[in-house]
C-alpha positions in Angstrom: 0.0 0.0 0.0 1.4 3.4 -1.0 1.4 5.7 1.9 2.8 9.1 2.8 1.9 10.2 6.3 2.4 13.7 7.4 2.6 15.0 11.0 3.7 18.1 12.9 1.2 20.7 11.8 -0.5 23.0 14.3 -1.2 26.6 15.4 1.8 29.0 15.8 2.2 32.7 16.2 3.8 34.7 13.5 7.6 34.5 13.7 7.4 31.1 15.2 8.6 27.7 13.9 7.2 24.3 13.1 8.7 21.1 11.7 6.6 18.9 9.5 7.5 15.3 9.1 6.5 12.8 6.4 6.9 9.0 6.7 7.2 7.1 3.4 7.7 3.5 2.5 11.4 3.2 1.6 10.9 0.3 -0.8 8.5 2.3 -2.9 10.1 5.8 -2.7 13.8 5.2 -2.3 14.5 6.6 -5.8 11.9 9.3 -5.8 12.3 13.0 -5.2 10.2 14.2 -2.3 8.5 17.5 -1.9 5.9 19.6 -0.2 3.2 21.7 -1.6 0.5 23.6 0.2 -3.1 24.8 -0.5 -4.9 27.6 1.3 -8.6 28.1 1.1 -9.7 29.7 -2.2 -6.1 29.7 -3.4 -4.3 27.6 -6.0 -2.0 24.8 -5.0 1.5 26.1 -4.4 4.8 24.2 -4.7 6.9 24.8 -1.5 10.1 22.7 -1.6 11.7 19.6 -3.1 14.6 17.3 -2.4 16.1 14.8 -4.7 16.4 11.1 -4.0 19.8 11.2 -2.3 19.3 14.5 -0.5 22.1 16.2 -2.3 19.9 18.8 -4.1 17.0 21.0 -2.8 14.9 23.7 -4.3 12.4 26.1 -2.9 9.6 28.5 -3.8 10.7 32.1 -3.7 8.0 32.7 -1.0 9.7 30.4 1.5 13.4 30.6 0.4 15.6 31.4 3.4 12.9 30.5 5.9 12.1 26.8 5.1 14.5 23.9 4.9 13.7 20.5 3.5 15.7 17.4 4.4 15.3 13.6 4.2 16.5 10.6 6.1 16.8 7.5 3.8 17.1 5.1 6.8 17.7 1.9 4.8 17.9 -0.1 8.0 14.3 0.6 8.8 12.9 0.6 5.3 11.4 4.0 5.9 12.1 7.4 4.4 11.4 10.4 6.5 11.1 13.9 4.9 11.2 17.0 7.0 10.2 20.6 6.4 11.6 22.9 9.0 9.6 26.2 8.8 11.0 29.2 10.6 9.9 32.9 10.7 6.4 31.8 9.9 4.0 34.4 8.5 0.2 34.4 8.4 0.3 33.9 4.6 2.0 30.5 5.3 -1.4 29.3 6.6 -2.5 26.3 4.5 -2.8 22.6 4.4 0.6 21.1 3.7 1.0 18.0 1.7 4.0 15.7 1.4 4.4 14.3 -2.1 6.6 12.0 -4.1 7.5 12.1 -7.7 10.3 10.5 -9.9 10.9 14.0 -11.4 12.8 16.3 -9.0 11.6 19.3 -11.1 7.9 18.4 -10.7 5.5 20.7 -8.8 4.5 17.5 -6.9 0.9 18.2 -7.4 0.1 15.2 -9.6 2.1 12.3 -8.1 1.7 10.4 -4.8 0.7 12.5 -1.8 -0.4 12.3 1.8 -3.5 13.4 3.5 -2.1 16.8 4.5 -1.5 18.5 7.7 -2.9 21.9 8.7 -0.6 24.8 9.5 -2.1 27.9 10.9 -0.1 31.0 11.6 -1.8 33.7 13.7 -0.8 37.4 13.5 
């Protein structure tokens, strides 16, 4: 069963930090790029960040560059991949449902491949 499971969302004040985690099946996604996208009410889906299969390359949306950091742990001994999104200096406009996603293409916007159920991030002003 293909699964991506996010955790770590919540309510935080502006200027605060949150770390999102995504657990993924290593046997399925070991060679996949992993990413995060978000969707706020009445707004279009927005790519946030991506990391390639080895963790050697990352890229970010301009709106989060310098504030968010994506990383991954390909823990081969456990058969599980964990992807993190460290979010610092959060702003109210970062409020959205955040989705973890997987795609063979590192340059994807991650909106059409495998994805999790999402985790809500709310930033109060």
